[in-house]
C-alpha positions in Angstrom: 2.2 11.7 30.4 5.7 12.2 30.3 8.4 13.6 28.0 11.8 12.4 27.0 14.1 15.0 25.5 16.9 13.7 23.6 19.7 16.1 23.0 22.6 15.4 20.6 25.8 16.4 22.3 29.3 17.0 20.6 31.4 14.8 22.4 30.8 11.2 23.7 27.5 11.8 25.2 24.1 13.0 24.2 21.9 14.0 27.0 17.9 12.4 27.7 16.2 14.6 30.1 13.1 13.1 31.8 10.1 15.4 32.0 6.7 14.6 33.8 3.8 17.1 34.2 6.2 20.0 32.6 9.0 19.4 35.2 12.2 17.9 34.4 12.6 15.3 37.1 16.3 13.9 35.5 18.7 13.8 33.0 20.8 10.8 32.2 24.0 11.1 29.7 23.6 8.5 26.9 27.0 7.2 25.5 27.0 7.6 21.6 27.0 4.2 20.0 26.8 5.0 16.3 23.0 4.7 16.2 20.2 6.2 18.0 20.6 6.4 22.1 20.1 3.1 24.0 17.2 4.8 25.8 15.6 5.7 22.8 15.6 2.1 21.4 13.9 1.4 24.6 11.6 4.1 23.8 10.6 2.6 20.3 10.5 -1.0 21.7 7.9 -0.1 24.5 5.7 2.5 22.8 5.6 0.0 20.1 4.7 -3.4 21.8 3.4 -1.5 25.1 5.5 -3.4 27.6 7.1 -2.6 30.6 10.5 -1.5 30.4 12.9 0.9 31.4 10.8 4.2 30.1 7.5 2.9 31.1 9.0 2.2 34.7 10.1 5.7 34.7 6.7 7.0 33.5 5.1 5.4 36.7 7.6 6.8 39.1 10.6 4.9 39.3 14.0 6.9 39.5 16.2 6.0 35.9 18.9 4.0 37.2 21.2 1.3 35.6 20.5 -1.1 38.2 16.5 -1.1 38.6 15.2 -4.1 40.6 14.6 -7.3 38.5 11.4 -7.5 37.2 10.6 -10.6 34.3 8.7 -8.1 31.9 11.2 -5.4 31.5 14.1 -7.8 31.8 12.7 -9.3 28.4 12.5 -5.8 27.2 15.9 -5.1 27.9 17.2 -8.5 25.9 14.9 -7.1 23.2 16.7 -3.6 23.2 20.0 -5.5 22.9 18.7 -7.5 20.0 17.4 -4.3 18.0 20.7 -2.4 18.8 22.6 -5.3 17.3 20.5 -5.0 14.1 21.2 -1.3 14.5 24.8 -1.9 14.4 24.2 -4.4 11.3 22.2 -1.6 9.5 19.0 -2.4 10.4 18.4 -5.4 8.0 18.7 -8.6 10.2 15.8 -11.0 8.9 12.5 -10.9 11.7 13.2 -14.9 12.1 17.2 -14.5 12.8 16.2 -11.7 15.6 13.5 -13.9 17.1 16.3 -16.7 17.4 18.7 -14.3 18.8 16.5 -13.0 21.2 15.6 -16.6 22.4 19.4 -17.4 22.7 20.2 -14.2 24.6 17.5 -14.6 27.4 18.4 -18.4 27.5 22.0 -16.9 28.3 20.7 -14.5 30.8 18.0 -17.0 32.1 15.3 -14.4 31.4 11.7 -15.3 30.3 11.5 -14.1 26.5 8.1 -12.0 25.5 5.7 -13.4 23.5 6.6 -12.2 20.1 6.0 -12.7 16.3 7.6 -11.5 13.3 4.9 -8.8 12.8 6.2 -7.3 16.1 9.6 -7.2 15.3 8.9 -5.5 11.9 6.7 -3.2 14.1 9.6 -2.2 16.1 12.1 -2.0 13.3 9.5 0.4 11.6 9.4 2.8 14.4 13.1 2.5 15.2 13.9 3.6 11.9 11.5 6.7 11.8 13.3 7.5 15.3 16.6 7.0 13.6 15.5 9.7 10.8 14.3 12.0 13.1 17.5 11.6 15.2 19.8 11.9 12.2 18.0 15.3 11.3 19.0 16.7 14.6 22.1 19.1 14.7 24.5 19.1 17.6 23.0 21.1 20.4 19.5 20.0 19.1 16.7 18.0 20.5 14.2 15.4 19.6 11.1 15.6 21.8 9.5 12.0 22.6 6.1 11.7 24.5 5.2 8.6 26.3 1.9 8.1 27.8 
């Protein structure tokens, strides 16, 4: 099991601390982006769809890095995270079919195999991200949100 502890900063960055077996192993600066942190979007996508992406790779012992070795499934997850970030910046209201289309375009542009997804998957992830957004908005500067990942 792993915990991700997101701490809301007062400046341009929030923090994500990675805790494995009760021991803090890494801390990552997360640039503020007007919605939940990028790595929290990863958490929402990966915990809902049970796919191997950035967070899942950390869970299995990889160091958190912006330059992880290429992996077909995690590349597909990264493209999906980008699509959900765009949805978040637009108010979390894009039609599921439009998001699936944008995901396909994004994967084609990056020469990345898309994950097999349908509208129900998009809605399940969006619901998780809306839940995380509400929790994150309730956190005051200096406070933290702890998320478990198994």
